[in-house]
GUGUDO-699530 format. One line per 3 residues: number of its first residue (from 0); their letters; for each residue x, y, z of N, C-alpha, C. Coordinates in pm, whole numbers. Atoms other than C-alpha are relative to their C-alpha. Layout:
% residues N
NUM	A	X:Y:Z:X:Y:Z:X:Y:Z; ...;
END
This chain:
% residues 296
0	MRL	64:127:32:-1193:2329:-848:-18:-15:-151; 20:7:144:-1263:2422:-1212:130:-39:-71; -130:33:60:-891:2401:-1291:28:-150:14;
3	ISQ	-20:142:-22:-870:2054:-1137:-88:-82:-93; 93:71:89:-1176:1946:-1337:51:3:-143; -51:-11:137:-1021:2074:-1659:122:-90:-21;
6	IGE	-117:89:11:-696:1889:-1589:-44:-145:-8; 52:136:3:-893:1572:-1517:-59:-35:-135; 59:24:132:-1084:1607:-1843:108:-14:-106;
9	WFD	-110:7:97:-759:1665:-2033:62:-139:-1; -58:133:-8:-614:1338:-1905:-99:-106:-48; 99:101:37:-941:1147:-1956:-20:-8:-150;
12	HRL	15:0:146:-969:1253:-2320:112:-80:-67; -114:69:57:-630:1094:-2378:16:-144:51; -18:133:-59:-634:794:-2142:-129:-83:5;
15	QLA	130:70:-1:-1007:708:-2140:-15:-93:122; 5:85:-119:-990:580:-1781:-123:26:87; 110:-36:-90:-1285:757:-1619:-116:-98:-8;
18	API	116:89:16:-1555:532:-1765:22:-136:64; -18:130:-64:-1406:194:-1666:16:9:151; -13:-16:-145:-1312:326:-1320:-136:22:63;
21	REA	134:-27:-52:-1663:461:-1267:-85:-127:-2; 78:124:11:-1815:133:-1388:40:-99:108; -47:91:-103:-1596:-68:-1151:-45:43:139;
24	MEH	38:-52:-131:-1676:158:-856:-150:-15:26; 145:5:-15:-2052:150:-923:-58:-139:-19; 50:135:25:-2075:-222:-999:-58:-60:129;
27	PVP	59:57:-123:-2315:-387:-750:66:-133:37; -57:125:-49:-2174:-666:-535:-95:-59:103; 89:63:-98:-2358:-922:-320:29:48:142;
30	RNT	-15:-48:-136:-2419:-818:39:92:-89:82; -79:91:-82:-2247:-1132:175:150:9:-27; -144:-17:25:-1914:-1025:23:62:104:93;
33	ASW	-52:-99:-95:-1882:-754:288:51:-72:125; -56:75:-111:-1667:-978:509:152:10:-5; -145:-7:-9:-1305:-1009:621:70:-86:-104;
36	WYV	-62:86:100:-1244:-1279:359:38:76:-127; -19:-72:125:-1248:-1014:88:92:120:13; -89:-115:-18:-992:-772:229:143:-28:-42;
39	FGS	-140:35:21:-675:-962:141:57:54:-131; -48:-57:126:-653:-840:-218:41:146:16; -32:-141:-22:-670:-474:-120:112:16:103;
42	AAL	-108:-5:-99:-443:-544:180:135:-24:-67; -124:28:74:-180:-691:-53:43:122:-82; -31:-121:77:-203:-381:-274:54:110:90;
45	TIF	-46:-103:-95:-163:-151:28:143:-27:44; -136:36:-43:146:-341:148:99:19:-115; -87:-17:117:286:-337:-206:39:146:-19;
48	VLQ	-29:-144:10:259:43:-219:98:41:110; -92:-29:-111:427:59:123:141:-48:-32; -132:54:36:712:-161:-7:69:88:-104;
51	IVT	-59:-88:102:763:67:-307:55:126:65; -41:-127:-63:778:383:-94:121:-22:90; -113:24:-91:1006:237:176:122:-49:-77;
54	GIL	-112:47:80:1219:64:-88:75:114:-67; -64:-117:61:1285:394:-266:81:76:104; -71:-71:-106:1381:555:65:127:-75:41;
57	LAM	-118:80:-36:1617:267:152:107:8:-109; -96:-4:112:1777:283:-194:85:126:2; -78:-124:-8:1893:638:-116:123:-16:89;
60	VYV	-110:20:-94:2125:501:156:77:-129:-29; -59:133:21:2189:135:65:106:2:-110; -108:12:99:2514:56:-119:2:-144:-51;
63	PSG	11:137:53:2475:-249:-349:133:-64:-32; -126:70:21:2813:-414:-297:29:-86:121; -31:91:-109:2947:-700:-89:82:67:109;
66	AEA	-87:-66:-97:3197:-468:80:-71:107:82; 60:-116:-66:2961:-185:171:-146:-19:39; 143:17:-25:2607:-328:192:-32:0:149;
69	WSS	29:11:-143:2615:-425:560:28:132:71; -35:-127:-64:2789:-102:662:-103:108:-29; 100:-101:34:2534:110:477:-128:-23:78;
72	LQA	119:29:-80:2253:-68:661:21:37:146; -28:-43:-137:2425:-4:994:-9:152:12; 14:-146:1:2448:364:904:-147:39:-4;
75	LNH	144:-26:7:2080:355:817:-65:-20:136; 59:30:-131:1998:201:1155:36:103:107; -52:-78:-112:2209:432:1371:25:147:-30;
78	DVT	-39:-137:32:2292:752:1183:-109:81:-71; 106:-69:75:1988:835:966:-125:13:87; 121:-22:-80:1687:988:1140:-114:-89:-49;
81	LGW	110:95:28:1410:725:1154:38:-104:-105; -41:102:98:1619:505:925:-37:-139:46; 35:131:-55:1564:208:1156:-148:-28:-19;
84	FVR	145:17:13:1189:268:1134:-38:-34:-144; 29:28:142:1184:277:753:44:-142:-36; -49:135:29:1395:-39:738:-92:-106:62;
87	ALH	90:94:-66:1167:-213:990:-132:-11:-77; 122:4:80:860:-115:786:19:-85:-125; -26:75:123:1019:-257:473:20:-149:30;
90	GWG	-25:140:-34:1139:-576:644:-127:-74:40; 125:64:-42:812:-656:817:-104:3:-112; 92:-6:114:621:-542:510:22:-115:-96;
93	SNF	-30:115:86:799:-811:310:-63:-128:53; 59:120:-60:691:-1080:555:-152:1:-13; 146:-10:9:332:-955:562:-47:-13:-145;
96	MVA	35:9:142:329:-924:182:-11:-146:-44; 2:142:36:415:-1292:138:-120:-69:64; 109:65:-72:163:-1401:403:-136:40:-57;
99	VVL	131:-49:48:-124:-1183:275:-28:-50:-141; 21:49:137:-72:-1281:-91:-32:-149:1; 31:142:-10:-67:-1651:3:-143:-23:50;
102	IHM	137:12:-51:-387:-1612:208:-100:39:-106; 91:-45:107:-549:-1422:-78:-16:-106:-108; 8:103:104:-462:-1695:-329:-81:-121:49;
105	VQV	76:111:-56:-599:-1965:-98:-148:35:5; 140:-43:-7:-917:-1764:-44:-67:-3:-138; 54:0:137:-966:-1717:-420:-26:-142:-47;
108	FLF	16:140:42:-917:-2090:-479:-118:-66:71; 107:64:-77:-1151:-2203:-200:-138:54:-36; 128:-61:35:-1424:-1959:-306:-34:-18:-148;
111	GAY	26:24:141:-1395:-2065:-670:4:125:-85; -3:-126:72:-1321:-1710:-780:95:-2:-120; -91:13:114:-1070:-1840:-1038:-71:-48:-125;
114	KFP	75:57:112:-1344:-1976:-1264:-45:109:-97; 48:-93:103:-1497:-1816:-1574:-81:112:64; -92:-46:105:-1462:-1533:-1656:133:53:56;
117	REL	-117:-56:-68:-1165:-1481:-1423:125:-87:-13; -116:88:12:-920:-1744:-1547:130:78:-19; -121:-78:24:-672:-1484:-1673:42:75:126;
120	TWI	-32:-66:-127:-695:-1296:-1343:72:-96:93; -63:102:-85:-605:-1620:-1163:142:-29:-44; -134:28:53:-310:-1689:-1392:96:115:33;
123	IGV	-83:-116:-35:-179:-1335:-1342:30:1:150; -20:6:-145:-228:-1378:-965:106:-101:39; -103:100:-28:-18:-1696:-964:138:54:-37;
126	FLL	-127:-60:42:254:-1514:-1157:48:105:102; -35:-102:-98:243:-1225:-907:43:-63:133; -43:72:-121:270:-1475:-618:145:-43:-13;
129	LMT	-139:42:23:589:-1617:-769:94:121:2; -81:-121:-2:719:-1264:-821:20:49:144; -8:-42:-140:642:-1182:-456:102:-84:76;
132	LGM	-96:90:-66:835:-1488:-333:142:30:-46; -132:-33:53:1124:-1399:-562:56:129:57; -45:-128:-56:1140:-1041:-438:34:-13:148;
135	AFT	-30:21:-141:1127:-1158:-76:137:-66:17; -130:68:-7:1425:-1388:-140:114:96:-33; -109:-90:41:1633:-1127:-323:20:110:103;
138	GQV	-13:-101:-105:1558:-873:-51:80:-52:118; -76:61:-109:1696:-1115:209:149:-5:-33; -140:14:41:2017:-1172:12:71:135:-2;
141	LRF	-62:-132:13:2079:-798:-34:65:48:129; -56:-48:-127:2163:-760:336:145:-44:18; -137:51:-13:2488:-959:298:36:-30:145;
144	DQD	-27:41:-137:2458:-1092:655:-11:-151:10; 3:145:-17:2433:-1441:805:-123:-62:-66; 120:52:64:2075:-1485:682:18:-7:-152;
147	AYW	-27:2:144:2186:-1392:332:91:-117:-36; -92:113:19:2463:-1650:365:-79:-130:-16; 86:119:12:2198:-1919:426:-86:8:-125;
150	GLG	87:-14:115:1972:-1776:159:71:-33:-130; -76:31:121:2247:-1809:-100:28:-149:-14; -11:145:10:2268:-2180:-16:135:-56:38;
153	IGA	-132:51:-33:2630:-2205:106:-9:-93:121; 18:83:-119:2550:-2327:457:-96:-113:-25; 99:103:30:2250:-2517:324:65:-116:-76;
156	SIA	-66:105:78:2470:-2707:78:85:-91:88; -79:81:-92:2699:-2820:360:-89:-100:72; 93:86:-73:2403:-2956:558:-57:-110:-91;
159	EHL	59:97:92:2250:-3126:254:101:-107:-42; -103:96:40:2579:-3288:152:26:-101:112; -21:91:-113:2634:-3432:501:-117:-96:14;
162	AAE	118:86:-8:2277:-3565:505:1:-105:-109; -6:94:111:2328:-3724:164:101:-112:27; -99:101:-36:2629:-3908:309:-44:-86:118;
165	GAS	56:83:-107:2407:-4053:583:2:61:138; -6:-65:-132:2461:-3803:866:-137:54:39; 117:-69:-55:2179:-3685:1090:45:141:35;
168	VVV	-49:-138:0:2200:-3307:1076:-80:89:96; 61:-107:-78:2131:-3023:1320:33:132:-70; -18:-128:69:2080:-2694:1134:-21:112:101;
171	NYA	10:-113:-94:2154:-2396:1357:-26:128:-78; 27:-129:62:2014:-2054:1271:-14:105:110; 15:-109:-96:2017:-1716:1444:-137:64:-10;
174	TSK	130:-65:20:1711:-1545:1292:-77:-55:-119; 66:44:124:1635:-1709:956:-65:-137:16; 71:126:-22:1389:-1976:1067:-52:-58:-132;
177	TGA	54:45:129:1236:-1991:719:106:-74:-81; -108:64:76:1571:-2071:556:41:-133:59; -39:125:-66:1663:-2335:816:-106:-108:-18;
180	DAV	109:97:17:1321:-2503:795:-3:-54:-143; -3:45:139:1352:-2517:417:109:-104:-22; -110:97:11:1686:-2699:448:-42:-133:63;
183	VEK	45:121:-69:1536:-2946:697:-102:-76:-85; 102:64:83:1237:-3012:470:62:-66:-124; -65:57:119:1463:-3070:169:74:-128:35;
186	IAS	-72:120:-43:1677:-3318:362:-99:-113:29; 101:101:-33:1367:-3500:494:-65:-57:-124; 64:48:124:1217:-3521:143:86:-102:-73;
189	KGG	-91:96:63:1524:-3721:36:33:-117:93; -18:113:-91:1498:-3961:329:100:22:110; -99:-29:-104:1749:-3790:557:-65:45:129;
192	KAI	47:-46:-130:1721:-3680:919:62:135:30; -51:-133:-32:1751:-3317:1026:-98:72:91; 82:-88:-82:1624:-3072:1284:61:140:-7;
195	AVQ	-48:-138:-4:1652:-2693:1307:-8:51:143; -6:-52:-137:1757:-2526:1633:45:145:-5; -35:-140:-5:1758:-2152:1694:104:27:107;
198	GDV	-100:-35:-99:2057:-2003:1871:105:94:-54; -109:-91:35:2308:-1718:1861:127:-56:60; -118:69:-51:2646:-1888:1889:105:94:59;
201	SKP	-86:-91:-76:2802:-1576:2038:-46:7:146; 55:-2:-135:2592:-1639:2352:11:-139:62; -18:132:-63:2690:-1925:2590:-131:-73:28;
204	ADI	128:66:-30:2328:-1993:2692:-60:-62:-126; 53:54:126:2223:-2038:2328:82:-120:-47; -86:112:38:2522:-2265:2263:-37:-124:81;
207	AKL	38:113:-86:2426:-2484:2561:-133:-59:-45; 130:48:48:2069:-2504:2432:15:-77:-131; -22:65:129:2191:-2596:2083:49:-143:17;
210	FAE	-57:133:-18:2394:-2892:2205:-90:-89:87; 99:79:-75:2125:-2999:2453:-104:-59:-94; 96:49:100:1882:-3026:2163:64:-107:-89;
213	TKK	-72:99:80:2145:-3215:1964:8:-134:73; -9:123:-80:2196:-3466:2245:-136:-66:14; 135:53:-14:1821:-3505:2292:-45:-71:-127;
216	AYG	45:56:128:1768:-3576:1921:83:-119:-45; -87:102:58:2071:-3791:1836:93:-69:99; -79:68:-102:2254:-3876:2158:148:35:2;
219	KLD	-143:-33:5:2603:-3779:2039:29:87:-121; -42:-85:110:2802:-3570:1796:123:-59:-66; -117:52:75:3041:-3688:1524:74:110:-75;
222	ILV	-60:-104:83:3099:-3377:1312:-57:137:40; 41:-139:-23:3089:-3006:1396:53:86:-114; -41:-93:106:3094:-2752:1113:-25:142:51;
225	NNA	12:-139:-43:3164:-2398:1232:0:90:-123; 5:-88:116:3041:-2171:955:-80:127:27; 70:-123:-33:2848:-1901:1142:99:116:0;
228	GVY	-89:-115:2:2992:-1556:1095:-76:128:-30; 58:-131:31:2917:-1187:1071:112:91:-44; -102:-94:46:3102:-916:888:-63:136:-24;
231	EFL	40:-139:21:3066:-539:892:121:73:-54; -116:-63:62:3300:-366:652:-2:151:24; -14:-143:-29:3417:-23:770:145:42:-23;
234	PLE	-139:-49:8:3723:193:702:60:3:140; -70:11:-127:3984:181:978:-40:110:99; 30:-112:-89:3898:525:1117:-143:-5:56;
237	AIT	140:7:-45:3531:430:1160:-27:-116:95; 18:118:-86:3588:113:1368:-22:44:145; 32:-29:-140:3433:128:1716:15:-127:83;
240	PEH	-4:120:-84:3458:-108:2017:-119:-92:-25; 119:83:28:3103:-224:1942:18:-79:-128; -26:65:129:3200:-301:1583:98:-116:18;
243	FHK	-102:103:-23:3505:-496:1702:-59:-120:75; 48:109:-84:3332:-699:1974:-113:-79:-67; 107:73:67:3030:-785:1760:57:-109:-90;
246	QFD	-59:98:92:3253:-959:1506:82:-106:74; -83:97:-71:3498:-1119:1749:-83:-90:92; 85:82:-88:3222:-1239:1985:-59:-118:-77;
249	LNV	58:109:80:3068:-1444:1704:108:-77:-75; -95:66:90:3358:-1516:1469:114:-73:71; -113:60:-72:3623:-1601:1730:-46:-67:129;
252	LGL	43:56:-128:3476:-1645:2078:-110:-104:-21; 108:95:28:3166:-1816:1939:54:-133:-50; -62:122:51:3382:-2064:1750:64:-80:113;
255	LLT	-66:67:-113:3582:-2141:2067:-101:-66:93; 99:54:-94:3277:-2185:2293:-79:-114:-61; 73:106:68:3094:-2395:2035:83:-128:-6;
258	TQE	-87:117:6:3391:-2626:1993:15:-65:138; -9:54:-136:3424:-2664:2371:-122:-85:34; 122:76:-28:3062:-2775:2398:-8:-125:-87;
261	AVK	6:115:91:3096:-3004:2096:85:-116:51; -90:104:-50:3388:-3193:2253:-69:-88:104; 69:75:-105:3160:-3297:2540:-93:-107:-58;
264	LIG	93:95:62:2929:-3478:2295:67:-98:-94; -70:91:91:3191:-3641:2075:35:-129:75; -18:129:-64:3211:-4014:2156:145:-45:8;
267	PDG	-137:52:-17:3516:-4227:2242:70:-32:-131; -61:30:130:3570:-4308:1875:50:125:-72; -50:-124:59:3647:-3943:1805:-98:62:-98;
270	GSV	85:-71:95:3500:-3698:1559:80:104:-75; -66:-102:83:3576:-3403:1335:-57:138:30; 40:-140:-11:3566:-3025:1376:48:71:-126;
273	INV	-32:-66:126:3551:-2831:1049:-30:149:15; 17:-145:-8:3604:-2453:1052:2:58:-141; 11:-59:134:3485:-2274:738:64:139:2;
276	SSI	-72:-127:6:3712:-1985:642:-58:87:-111; 46:-94:102:3682:-1699:395:119:48:-80; -107:-52:86:3885:-1563:107:49:135:50;
279	VGP	-40:-130:-54:3894:-1232:297:120:-14:92; -116:21:-86:4154:-1389:530:131:18:-72; -129:-15:72:4445:-1442:288:1:116:-97;
282	MPV	7:-110:94:4322:-1163:60:-86:111:59; 84:-99:-69:4196:-888:294:-31:121:-87; 40:-122:69:4007:-587:162:16:117:97;
285	PTA	-32:-115:-87:4071:-233:295:-101:25:111; 103:-31:-99:3740:-208:482:-32:-117:91; 29:119:-79:3760:-551:649:111:-28:101;
288	AVY	-113:17:-92:4038:-491:905:-36:-93:115; 39:81:-116:3847:-643:1198:-34:-143:-44; 39:134:47:3699:-931:999:122:-81:-41;
291	SAK	-119:72:45:4036:-1021:845:92:-35:116; -90:21:-113:4215:-995:1181:-23:-134:70; 28:126:-70:4045:-1307:1312:74:-117:-64;
294	YW	-69:108:68:4238:-1515:1058:149:0:29; -144:-11:-17:4582:-1406:1178:36:-7:147;
END
């Protein structure tokens, strides 16, 4: 214990942190502050520490490239012991981080805790909120999957352009409800019409639901844009039946089934079916054998 005390004194003589920490810990606070409204700041800090720890662990496996990112995450999910658990902690931690920081900022505003002498604390808090939202977005894009595709704005731009031309738009999403809702809100803010419908277009039941919602909202269909897709880049020797079917079920079969359902809603005046392709088709990369095969 004496050695620990001496080490602590050595650091304190140089950093001078003991006094302000002790003062903060011993500072009296009103009894009525002992409520659930005051836990969100410390909760955000706890989640932030969790994100740092899990992020460092994920960085040991994750490969930051368009060709290998998705594959490295699949290895993390299936080949690394408890890798799926660490990734789930990090993913859900991101969602909770955004929610808790937003609640904390609202609580501080409603309770007037941003006033003198805490104006600078409030300004720093607003900056940290923006940083939190930015990190949540960049974390989504790093996965290089369908949600990242929406997050980058490619699919969103298609929907927004059609709405700007006067079309009523149905935005389909598999898991990224936040991204789809943001596109709908942006279209509505400019006077357009749009709805978001969840559905995995590799599943017939979800496809039927998607077009049922479309018919309910607009009555018919004039334009179908097939741009959903998934890609998992692996070397040829690592390809498995699951790897093959996951990509072909969505990229090929999903396109076929979606188009079949769309034809039923297209009116007598005809319509358009637009299939969005990829540069990987005419210019395949070595680890995209299955993904490139759908183009030939």
